C-alpha positions in Angstrom: 7.0 -19.3 14.4 6.6 -16.5 16.9 5.0 -13.5 15.2 5.7 -9.9 16.0 3.2 -7.3 14.6 5.1 -4.0 13.8 2.9 -0.9 13.7 4.3 2.5 13.0 1.9 5.3 13.9 1.9 9.1 13.3 -0.8 11.3 14.8 -3.5 8.7 14.4 -4.6 7.5 17.9 -8.2 6.7 16.7 -6.9 4.4 14.0 -4.6 2.4 16.3 -7.5 1.9 18.6 -9.5 0.0 16.0 -6.4 -2.0 14.9 -5.5 -3.1 18.4 -9.1 -4.1 19.1 -9.0 -6.3 16.0 -5.7 -7.8 17.2 -7.3 -8.5 20.6 -10.0 -10.6 18.9 -7.7 -12.8 16.7 -8.8 -16.5 16.6 -5.1 -17.6 16.6 -4.4 -19.4 19.8 -0.6 -19.2 20.1 1.2 -16.3 21.6 2.3 -13.3 19.5 3.5 -9.8 20.3 2.5 -6.3 19.1 5.1 -3.5 18.8 3.7 0.0 18.4 6.3 2.6 17.2 5.2 6.2 17.7 7.0 8.2 14.9 7.4 11.5 16.7 3.7 12.2 16.8 2.3 15.4 18.3 -0.9 13.6 19.1 0.3 10.3 20.6 -1.5 7.1 21.0 0.0 6.1 24.4 -3.3 6.4 26.2 -4.9 4.1 23.6 -2.1 1.6 23.9 -2.5 1.5 27.7 -6.1 0.3 27.3 -4.8 -3.0 25.8 -1.5 -3.7 27.7 -3.2 -6.1 30.1 -4.9 -8.1 27.3 -2.2 -8.2 24.5 1.5 -8.8 24.7 2.1 -5.2 23.7 5.0 -2.8 23.8 5.1 0.9 22.9 8.1 3.0 21.8 8.3 6.7 21.1 11.0 8.0 18.7 11.8 11.1 16.8 10.1 11.4 13.4 12.1 9.7 10.7 9.4 8.2 8.5 7.4 5.0 8.4 10.2 2.9 6.8 12.7 3.8 9.6 10.0 3.3 12.2 9.3 -0.2 10.9 13.0 -1.0 11.1 13.1 0.3 14.6 10.2 -1.9 15.6 11.8 -5.0 14.0 15.1 -4.3 15.8 13.4 -4.4 19.2 10.8 -7.1 18.5 11.3 -10.6 19.8 9.7 -12.6 17.0 11.3 -14.6 14.2 8.7 -13.4 11.7 7.5 -9.8 11.5 4.1 -8.7 10.3 4.0 -5.0 9.3 0.7 -3.1 9.2 -0.4 0.4 8.6 -2.2 2.0 11.5 -5.3 2.5 9.3 -6.0 -1.2 9.0 -8.4 -3.5 10.7 -7.8 -7.3 10.8 -10.5 -10.0 10.4 -10.5 -12.5 13.2 -8.9 -15.3 11.1 -6.0 -13.2 9.7 -3.2 -14.7 11.7 -4.6 -18.2 11.3 -4.4 -17.8 7.5 -0.8 -16.4 7.6 0.4 -19.2 9.9 -1.3 -21.9 7.7 0.2 -20.6 4.5 3.7 -20.2 5.9 3.7 -23.7 7.3 2.6 -25.1 3.9 4.5 -22.7 1.5 7.2 -20.9 3.5 8.5 -17.6 2.1 10.6 -15.0 3.7 8.4 -12.1 2.6 4.6 -12.1 1.9 1.9 -9.5 1.1 -1.8 -9.7 1.6 -4.7 -8.0 -0.2 -7.0 -5.4 1.2 -10.8 -5.0 1.3 -13.4 -2.4 2.4 -15.0 -2.9 5.8 -18.7 -2.3 6.1 -18.1 0.6 8.4 -16.1 2.5 5.8 -17.5 5.7 4.2 -18.7 5.5 0.6 -15.6 7.5 -0.5 -13.3 5.0 1.3 -15.2 2.1 -0.4 -14.9 3.7 -3.8 -11.1 4.3 -3.3 -10.7 0.7 -2.2 -12.5 -0.5 -5.3 -10.3 1.6 -7.5 -7.1 0.5 -5.8 -8.0 -3.2 -6.0 -9.8 -3.5 -9.3 -8.5 -5.6 -12.2 -9.5 -2.8 -14.5 -7.3 -0.2 -12.8 -4.3 -1.8 -11.1 -4.6 -5.3 -12.6 -5.6 -6.5 -9.1 -2.0 -6.3 -7.9 -3.2 -4.5 -4.7 -6.2 -6.8 -4.4 -5.9 -10.5 -4.6 -4.1 -11.2 -7.9 -0.5 -11.8 -8.7 -0.9 -12.5 -12.4 1.2 -9.6 -13.6 4.5 -11.0 -12.5 6.5 -11.4 -9.3 4.5 -10.1 -6.4 5.7 -7.0 -4.6 4.2 -6.9 -1.1 2.9 -3.6 0.1 3.8 -2.4 3.6 0.3 -1.8 4.8 0.0 -5.6 5.0 3.4 -7.3 4.8 5.3 -10.1 6.4 9.1 -10.3 6.6 11.2 -13.0 8.3 13.9 -11.9 10.8 16.5 -13.5 8.5 15.4 -11.5 5.5 15.3 -8.3 7.6 18.8 -8.8 8.9 20.2 -9.6 5.5 18.5 -6.7 3.7 18.7 -4.0 6.5 14.9 -3.5 6.1 13.3 -0.5 4.5 15.2 2.4 2.8 14.7 6.1 3.1 12.4 6.6 0.0 8.7 7.1 0.8 6.5 6.0 -0.7 8.2 3.3 -2.7 10.0 1.8 0.2 8.1 -1.5 -0.1 8.8 -2.3 -3.8 12.4 -1.2 -3.1 12.7 -3.7 -0.3 11.0 -6.5 -2.5 13.5 -6.0 -5.3 16.5 -6.0 -2.9 15.2 -9.3 -1.4 14.9 -10.8 -4.9 18.5 -9.9 -5.6 19.5 -11.8 -2.5 17.4 -14.8 -3.6 14.6 -14.4 -1.1 11.2 -15.3 -2.3 8.0 -13.2 -2.0 4.4 -14.3 -2.3 0.8 -13.2 -2.1 -1.3 -14.8 0.6 -4.8 -14.3 -0.9 -6.7 -15.1 2.3 -4.6 -12.8 4.5 -6.5 -9.7 3.7 -7.0 -6.6 5.9 -9.6 -3.8 5.9 -7.6 -0.8 4.8 -9.1 2.6 5.3 -6.7 4.6 3.1 -7.2 8.3 2.7 -10.6 9.7 3.6 -11.0 12.5 1.1 -10.2 13.2 -2.6 -7.4 15.7 -1.9 -5.5 13.3 0.4 -6.0 10.5 -2.1 -4.7 12.6 -4.9 -1.5 13.5 -2.9 -1.0 9.9 -2.1 -1.2 8.5 -5.6 0.8 11.5 -7.0 3.7 10.5 -4.7 3.3 6.8 -5.8 3.7 8.1 -9.4 6.8 10.1 -8.5 8.4 7.0 -6.8 8.2 4.7 -9.8 10.8 6.4 -12.1 13.1 6.6 -9.1 12.8 2.9 -8.6 13.1 2.3 -12.4 16.3 4.3 -12.4 17.6 2.4 -9.4 16.6 -1.1 -10.7 16.3 -0.8 -14.5 16.1 -4.6 -14.9 12.7 -4.5 -13.2 11.2 -1.7 -15.3 7.9 -2.5 -17.0 5.9 -0.8 -19.7 2.8 -1.2 -17.5 4.2 1.5 -15.2 3.4 4.0 -18.0 -0.2 3.1 -18.3 -1.8 5.7 -16.0 0.2 8.5 -17.7 -0.6 7.2 -21.2 -4.3 6.9 -20.1 -4.5 10.6 -19.1 -2.6 11.7 -22.2 -4.9 9.7 -24.4 -8.0 11.0 -22.6 -6.9 14.6 -23.2 -6.1 13.7 -26.8 -9.5 12.2 -27.4 -11.2 15.3 -26.2 -9.1 17.4 -28.6 -9.9 15.1 -31.5 -13.6 15.9 -31.0 -12.8 19.3 -32.6 -11.7 17.4 -35.7 -14.8 15.3 -35.7 -13.1 12.1 -34.5 -15.3 10.5 -31.8 -14.2 6.9 -31.6 -11.4 7.4 -29.1 -13.7 9.2 -26.7 -16.2 6.5 -27.0 -13.6 3.9 -26.1 -13.0 5.9 -22.8 -16.7 6.1 -22.2 -16.8 2.3 -22.7 -14.0 1.8 -20.2 -15.6 3.9 -17.5 -18.9 2.1 -18.1 -17.2 -1.2 -17.6 -15.6 0.2 -14.4 -19.0 1.3 -13.2 -20.5 -2.2 -13.8 -17.7 -4.0 -12.1 -18.0 -1.7 -9.1 -21.8 -2.2 -9.0 -21.4 -6.0 -9.0 -18.8 -5.8 -6.3 -20.4 -3.2 -4.0 -24.2 -3.4 -4.9 -24.3 0.4 -4.6 -25.0 2.9 -7.4 -23.5 5.7 -5.3 -20.2 3.9 -4.7 -20.1 2.9 -8.4 -20.3 6.6 -9.5 -17.7 7.5 -6.9 -15.5 4.8 -8.2 -15.3 6.6 -11.6 -14.2 9.7 -9.7 -11.6 7.9 -7.7 -10.3 6.1 -10.7 -9.9 9.4 -12.6 -8.1 10.9 -9.6 -5.9 7.8 -9.3 -4.8 7.9 -13.0 -4.4 11.6 -13.2 -2.5 11.9 -9.8 -0.2 8.9 -10.5 0.3 9.8 -14.2 1.2 13.4 -13.4 3.6 12.4 -10.7 5.2 9.8 -13.0 5.7 12.2 -15.9 7.1 14.9 -13.7 9.5 12.5 -12.0 10.5 11.0 -15.3 11.2 14.4 -16.7 13.4 15.4 -13.8 15.4 12.2 -13.7 15.7 11.2 -17.4 15.4 14.5 -19.3 17.0 17.0 -16.9 19.3 14.2 -15.5 18.8 15.5 -11.9 19.6 13.6 -8.7 16.4 12.2 -7.2 17.0 13.4 -3.7 17.9 16.9 -4.9 15.0 17.1 -7.4 12.3 15.6 -5.1 13.4 15.9 -1.5 9.8 15.3 -0.4 10.3 11.7 -1.5 13.0 10.9 1.0 13.5 10.9 4.8 16.8 11.9 6.2 
């Protein structure tokens, strides 16, 4: 297979520098190409890209801003490969990344794969705590880490592979954002394409660098899920309600204290203690473990609030998703 890396970027030249440097040091010996798509950035990465053009088979395209999904589609349309690997610009690849992908696809070919993410040693403590929250079995069930035990795996577009055949058949990513990656996965399933997790094809994913940005990100994740549930009701799961129910239960347990009922709050304290211990074992850091509790609360509250608001608009008020939440769609 000839691989094409597709990297949309928007106002993040420093991030793309680290990613391209990690691509330069891949242990994979065969040729591959890198396609960088500048999505209407005001701060472009063209000068950064020019540093690498003599060392990597690299092409750069500038287009008007139309969102990451459309930019990925643009990149796949101009790419020369027969298998595309889509990355977010805030990722760094370990040296053996492409070797692991190639090995898996040769042994267990699928037309769409996803890989887990991890925290690089250079990340800030907040970034490491957010990564722990987003990949923990106690928070997401490990579905963004290295587990696919909760059902059919939905690859995430920060680290995702897609065959040219599957891209042409599906038309690629839709206009919803976030949520464009599970939307694509479901459409691929409906066309009988298979998806899979490649556990060893992990990336170092920086994510958002502060609490406010992280809250906004997970809040939009929460808003996206009822839209997808409405679009594909056969793939709706009760687990999508868990963050919202968690926050409702936490508020309820505090109110129950006024009635002298303490057991529910103790259950929450026990959960956060287990989360702290898991983080401590994984990170070997007391500070990161405390920060993980904060990031988990932000994740559940942000996602849960977004989910409930979206559910109310779509299922109670019966509003059209694009009219009710235009911030969730690119034109």
